[in-house]
C-alpha positions in Angstrom: -115.0 174.5 105.0 -118.8 175.2 105.4 -121.6 172.4 105.2 -122.9 174.2 102.1 -119.4 174.0 100.3 -119.1 170.5 101.1 -122.4 169.7 99.4 -121.5 171.9 96.4 -118.1 169.8 96.1 -119.7 166.6 96.5 -122.2 167.3 93.8 -119.3 168.7 91.4 -117.5 165.3 91.8 -120.5 163.2 91.2 -121.3 165.4 88.1 -117.7 164.8 86.9 -117.8 161.0 87.4 -121.4 160.7 85.6 -120.1 162.8 82.7 -116.9 160.4 82.5 -119.1 157.2 82.7 -121.7 158.8 79.8 -118.3 159.4 77.6 -117.4 155.7 78.2 -120.8 154.5 77.4 -121.0 156.4 74.4 -117.6 155.3 73.0 -118.6 151.6 73.7 -122.4 152.1 72.4 -121.2 152.4 68.7 -119.8 149.0 68.5 -122.2 146.1 66.7 -122.4 142.5 67.3 -119.8 141.8 64.5 -117.0 143.6 66.5 -116.6 140.8 69.1 -115.8 138.7 66.3 -112.5 138.5 64.6 -112.3 140.9 61.8 -111.9 139.6 58.2 -109.5 141.2 55.8 -111.5 143.6 53.8 -110.3 143.3 50.2 -112.3 146.0 48.7 -110.4 148.7 50.7 -107.1 147.1 49.6 -103.7 146.8 51.6 -102.6 149.4 53.9 -98.9 149.5 52.7 -99.1 151.2 49.1 -95.9 150.3 47.3 -94.7 151.3 44.1 -95.1 148.5 42.0 -95.7 147.9 38.3 -99.0 149.1 36.8 -99.8 145.5 36.2 -100.7 145.3 39.8 -104.0 147.3 41.4 -102.7 148.4 44.8 -106.1 149.1 45.7 -107.2 145.5 45.6 -105.5 142.7 47.9 -104.3 142.1 51.3 -101.4 142.3 53.8 -100.1 140.6 56.7 -97.3 141.6 59.0 -94.8 139.9 61.7 -94.4 137.0 59.2 -91.5 134.6 58.1 -89.2 135.6 55.3 -90.3 132.7 53.6 -93.8 132.0 52.2 -95.0 128.9 50.1 -97.9 128.6 47.7 -100.1 125.6 46.8 -101.8 126.8 43.4 -104.3 123.8 43.4 -105.7 125.1 46.7 -105.3 128.7 46.0 -103.4 128.9 49.5 -100.5 131.2 50.4 -98.9 129.6 53.6 -96.5 131.5 56.0 -95.1 131.1 59.6 -96.2 133.2 62.4 -94.4 133.4 65.9 -96.8 132.3 68.5 -94.4 133.2 71.6 -90.8 133.3 72.3 -89.9 129.6 71.2 -93.0 128.3 69.2 -94.2 128.9 65.7 -97.3 128.1 63.6 -97.9 127.5 59.9 -101.1 129.5 58.8 -102.7 129.9 55.3 -104.5 132.6 53.6 -106.6 132.4 50.4 -104.4 134.3 47.8 -107.4 135.7 45.9 -109.5 137.0 49.0 -107.2 137.4 51.7 -109.5 135.1 53.8 -107.8 133.1 56.5 -107.4 129.5 55.9 -106.6 126.6 58.1 -104.0 127.0 60.8 -101.5 124.3 62.0 -100.6 123.3 65.6 -97.9 125.5 67.4 -94.5 123.8 67.7 -91.2 124.2 69.0 -88.5 123.9 66.2 -84.9 122.5 66.6 -83.1 125.5 65.2 -82.5 128.4 67.6 -85.8 129.8 68.5 -84.9 133.4 67.3 -84.6 132.0 63.7 -87.9 131.0 61.7 -88.1 127.4 60.5 -87.8 126.7 56.8 -90.8 126.4 54.5 -91.3 125.0 51.1 -94.0 123.2 49.2 -94.1 119.7 47.3 -96.3 118.1 44.8 -97.0 114.3 44.7 -99.5 113.4 41.9 -102.7 115.4 42.5 -101.7 116.4 46.1 -99.9 119.4 47.4 -98.1 119.8 50.6 -96.4 122.4 52.8 -93.3 121.4 54.5 -91.7 123.2 57.4 -88.2 121.8 58.5 -85.6 122.5 61.0 -82.1 120.9 61.9 -80.4 120.7 65.3 -79.6 118.6 68.4 -82.1 116.5 70.3 -83.9 118.0 73.2 -85.3 116.3 76.2 -88.5 115.3 74.4 -86.9 113.8 71.4 -88.7 111.1 69.7 -85.7 109.4 67.8 -82.2 108.2 69.1 -79.5 110.4 67.4 -77.4 113.3 68.3 -78.9 115.6 65.8 -81.6 115.3 63.1 -83.9 117.1 60.4 -87.6 117.6 61.9 -90.1 118.1 59.3 -93.7 119.0 59.6 -95.6 118.0 56.5 -99.1 119.5 56.0 -101.9 118.4 53.5 -102.3 121.8 51.7 -106.3 121.0 51.2 -107.1 120.0 54.7 -104.2 121.3 56.9 -103.5 117.5 58.1 -100.2 117.6 59.9 -97.5 114.9 60.1 -94.4 114.7 62.1 -91.3 113.4 60.3 -87.6 113.2 62.1 -84.7 112.1 60.3 -81.3 111.3 61.9 -78.7 113.4 60.2 -75.2 114.3 61.1 -74.6 117.8 59.6 -76.4 120.8 58.1 -78.4 119.6 55.4 -80.0 121.0 52.1 -83.7 120.5 51.9 -85.5 120.7 48.6 -89.1 119.7 47.1 -88.6 119.8 43.3 -89.9 116.3 42.6 -92.5 114.1 44.3 -90.6 113.8 47.6 -88.6 115.7 49.9 -84.8 115.6 49.3 -82.5 116.1 52.2 -78.9 115.7 51.2 -75.5 116.9 52.3 -74.9 118.6 48.9 -73.1 115.6 47.8 -73.9 111.9 47.5 -75.7 111.1 50.7 -79.4 111.5 50.7 -82.8 110.7 52.0 -86.2 111.1 50.5 -89.5 111.7 52.7 -92.6 110.7 51.0 -94.9 113.7 51.8 -98.1 111.4 51.7 -96.8 108.8 54.1 -93.9 109.8 55.9 -91.9 107.1 54.8 -88.1 107.8 54.5 -86.0 106.1 51.9 -82.2 106.2 51.8 -79.6 105.3 48.8 -76.0 104.7 49.5 -73.7 106.6 47.6 -72.5 103.5 46.0 -75.8 102.5 44.8 -76.5 105.7 42.8 -76.6 103.6 39.5 -73.4 105.2 37.8 -73.6 105.0 34.1 -70.9 102.9 32.5 -67.9 104.3 30.8 -68.4 107.8 32.6 -65.5 108.5 34.7 -66.6 112.0 35.2 -70.1 110.7 36.9 -67.9 109.5 40.0 -66.4 112.9 40.5 -68.2 115.5 42.6 -71.1 113.3 42.5 -74.2 114.9 44.0 -77.8 114.1 44.2 -79.7 116.9 42.5 -83.4 116.0 42.8 -86.3 113.4 43.1 -88.1 112.1 40.0 -91.0 109.6 39.8 -88.4 107.1 38.4 -85.7 107.7 40.7 -83.0 110.0 41.9 -81.4 112.7 39.5 -77.6 112.4 40.1 -74.7 114.4 38.5 -71.1 114.3 38.4 -68.4 116.7 37.3 -70.0 116.5 34.2 -73.0 114.6 32.7 -76.1 113.5 34.6 -78.5 110.8 35.0 -81.7 109.4 36.6 -80.8 106.2 38.6 -82.3 103.3 36.9 -83.5 105.6 34.0 -82.0 108.1 31.4 -78.7 109.3 30.9 -77.8 112.8 29.6 -75.2 111.5 27.0 -78.2 109.7 25.4 -80.5 112.8 25.2 -77.7 115.4 24.4 -79.2 118.2 22.3 -78.3 118.4 18.7 -75.1 120.5 17.9 -73.7 119.8 21.4 -70.8 117.9 23.0 -72.7 114.7 24.3 -70.7 114.4 27.5 -70.7 118.2 28.4 -74.0 118.4 30.1 -74.2 119.9 33.5 -77.3 120.5 35.5 -78.1 123.9 36.9 -81.3 123.5 38.8 -84.5 121.7 39.0 -88.3 122.4 39.1 -91.2 120.4 39.4 -91.1 118.2 36.2 -87.9 119.6 34.7 -84.2 120.1 34.8 -82.3 123.0 33.6 -78.7 122.1 32.0 -75.9 123.6 30.4 -74.3 122.4 27.3 -71.1 123.1 25.5 -71.4 123.5 21.6 -69.6 121.0 19.4 -65.9 121.7 18.8 -65.5 123.5 15.4 -68.8 125.2 15.9 -68.4 129.1 15.0 -69.7 130.1 18.5 -68.4 127.0 20.5 -65.9 129.5 22.3 -68.2 132.4 23.0 -71.7 130.7 23.7 -73.4 127.7 25.7 -76.7 126.0 24.9 -79.2 126.1 27.9 -81.6 123.4 27.7 -84.9 122.4 29.8 -85.4 118.5 29.8 -88.1 116.6 31.2 -87.4 115.0 34.3 -89.3 111.7 33.5 -87.6 111.1 30.2 -84.9 113.5 29.7 -86.1 114.7 26.4 -85.6 118.3 25.4 -88.6 120.8 25.8 -87.1 124.1 25.1 -83.8 125.6 24.4 -81.9 129.0 24.2 -78.2 130.1 23.3 -76.7 132.3 25.7 -73.1 134.3 25.8 -70.6 132.5 28.3 -70.0 134.8 31.4 -66.6 136.3 31.5 -66.5 135.2 35.0 -68.4 132.1 36.2 -71.0 133.0 38.8 -70.9 131.6 42.3 -74.2 130.0 42.1 -76.3 128.5 38.8 -79.5 130.1 38.1 -82.4 128.7 39.8 -85.6 127.5 38.1 -88.8 129.3 39.0 -92.1 128.4 37.4 -95.4 130.3 36.9 -98.1 128.8 38.8 -99.7 126.8 36.0 -96.2 125.5 34.9 -96.2 127.1 31.3 -93.5 129.4 32.0 -89.8 129.1 33.6 -87.4 131.6 34.3 -83.7 131.3 35.7 -81.6 134.3 36.0 -81.5 135.8 32.8 -83.2 132.9 30.9 -86.7 132.3 30.2 -88.9 129.6 28.6 -92.4 129.2 27.2 -93.0 125.3 27.5 -96.0 125.2 25.4 -94.4 127.1 22.6 -91.2 125.5 23.1 -89.3 128.6 23.0 -86.4 130.3 25.0 -85.1 133.6 25.7 -81.6 134.8 26.8 -82.1 138.5 28.2 -78.6 140.3 27.8 -76.6 142.6 25.4 -75.1 141.1 22.2 -71.7 141.2 23.9 -73.1 139.5 27.3 -73.3 142.7 29.2 -76.3 144.1 31.2 -77.9 140.7 31.9 -81.4 140.8 33.1 -82.1 138.8 36.4 -85.8 137.7 36.6 -87.6 137.4 39.7 -91.0 136.1 39.0 -93.5 135.1 36.0 -97.1 134.9 36.2 -99.4 132.6 34.3 -100.0 135.5 31.8 -96.4 135.3 30.7 -95.4 138.5 32.2 -92.1 138.2 34.0 -90.5 141.0 36.2 -86.6 141.6 37.0 -83.9 143.9 36.7 -81.1 144.6 34.4 -77.2 144.7 36.1 -78.5 143.2 39.6 -76.2 140.7 41.1 -78.6 138.2 42.2 -82.4 137.7 42.7 -82.1 138.7 46.0 -80.2 141.9 45.0 -83.0 142.7 42.4 -85.8 142.4 45.1 -83.9 144.7 47.2 -83.9 147.5 44.6 -80.5 146.5 43.0 -80.3 147.0 39.0 -82.8 148.8 36.9 -86.2 147.0 37.2 -87.9 145.9 33.8 -90.7 144.1 32.8 -90.9 141.6 29.8 -93.8 139.8 28.2 -92.9 136.5 27.2 -95.2 136.4 24.2 -92.9 139.1 22.4 -89.5 138.7 24.4 -89.1 142.6 24.4 -87.9 143.9 28.1 -89.7 147.4 28.8 -87.9 149.6 31.5 -89.9 150.4 34.7 -89.2 153.6 36.9 -86.4 153.0 39.3 -88.4 153.4 42.5 -90.6 150.2 41.6 -90.6 147.2 43.9 -90.7 143.8 42.1 -92.9 140.9 42.9 -91.2 138.0 44.5 -93.7 135.6 43.2 -97.2 135.0 41.9 -100.2 133.1 43.2 -103.5 132.7 41.6 -103.8 136.2 40.0 -102.0 138.1 42.7 -98.4 139.5 42.9 -96.6 138.7 45.9 -94.3 141.5 47.7 -92.1 141.1 50.6 -91.5 144.4 52.6 -89.9 145.3 56.0 -91.1 148.4 57.6 -89.4 150.9 59.5 -90.2 149.2 62.8 -88.3 146.1 61.2 -91.6 144.1 60.9 -91.8 141.6 58.0 -94.8 142.0 55.9 -96.2 140.0 52.9 -98.4 142.1 50.8 -100.4 140.7 47.8 -101.8 143.0 44.9 -104.3 141.7 42.5 -103.3 141.6 38.8 -105.1 144.1 36.6 -107.4 142.5 34.0 -106.9 144.0 30.6 -110.1 144.7 28.6 
């Protein structure tokens, strides 16, 4: 190679290098100062995922997050939605988001749960007085750095929903527990008569021995299949094979609805401030053999709030319908049942012969509820089972929706919450804003 050829070659290489650098600088030069900061969710452009949802939701407005836990929790008073995110192979973190704006809220400290690390811890919310809390919990055997002396325990992290203040509570527990938060305390039970209650405000744990549940007199059924069902401001809600009571408070036999057998009451589920119970009609009533009475009772007093008559199923379901409340507490749904507590009315959505029952999945403060006919369970309805419908509880008339419509799993402060698993098997939580009628 001649000297002239070498010079040309070096010049070409240098030119290419300069050109590449100019391109790199050009691509970087368009970034503003704000690009160095974490980007905030842009509500105006709407979520990336556009699902087919009921027309009452605007898919152009809302927010979306991915790689989140299957469960979420809502604290309506704060306007926050809480979810769990995986930090690394063994740790999780509770994070919050403003339901209306999609802006990030406070984040808790990352922690390692007791359960297998490939499973998300459980998540729920609880209200005591005017304070709301988020609770994460797991169950398992103690590790090297355990704080309590027992073979296994329930580990709970309780967060003040308004401030994010975090408190760890560990309760020794022998077997897999049931944990619920339908009253002013967090109830841990074995699904029978053994229980513990955690005060979310202080972390104090109280236990009541099975022999001290305040069994009512002359109630042999109360001592059969005894189960602690919930927490009230006045004590534990307990049930037997039939009949139920609040320890030290009211007894179902004394508050039996008119026209029912006083000893027939069976609680189905509990929500904040209320218990849903099934009652048998009085013997001799013309529909006693075919229908039951479903009644919402006040947890504090046992008094009836609303009721509805519903046909007995040909086959008893494996699980009782679970109460779900609208964010403001006015409306309750449970399977095919719905109640307006302000109007003290109830609905049973099924055909006259009991076929094609409606399974409701969510209800908004507006009284608009969503669900599906002929779905086996709420989970089935949310997965696309059955035929989707919407029903305005002001009229009680179900309206069919397109078969490809995805139903909301919940509602929070004017947005519908939708769970979605994409093709990469990533869990997504999507919020669409409710449309406002003119």
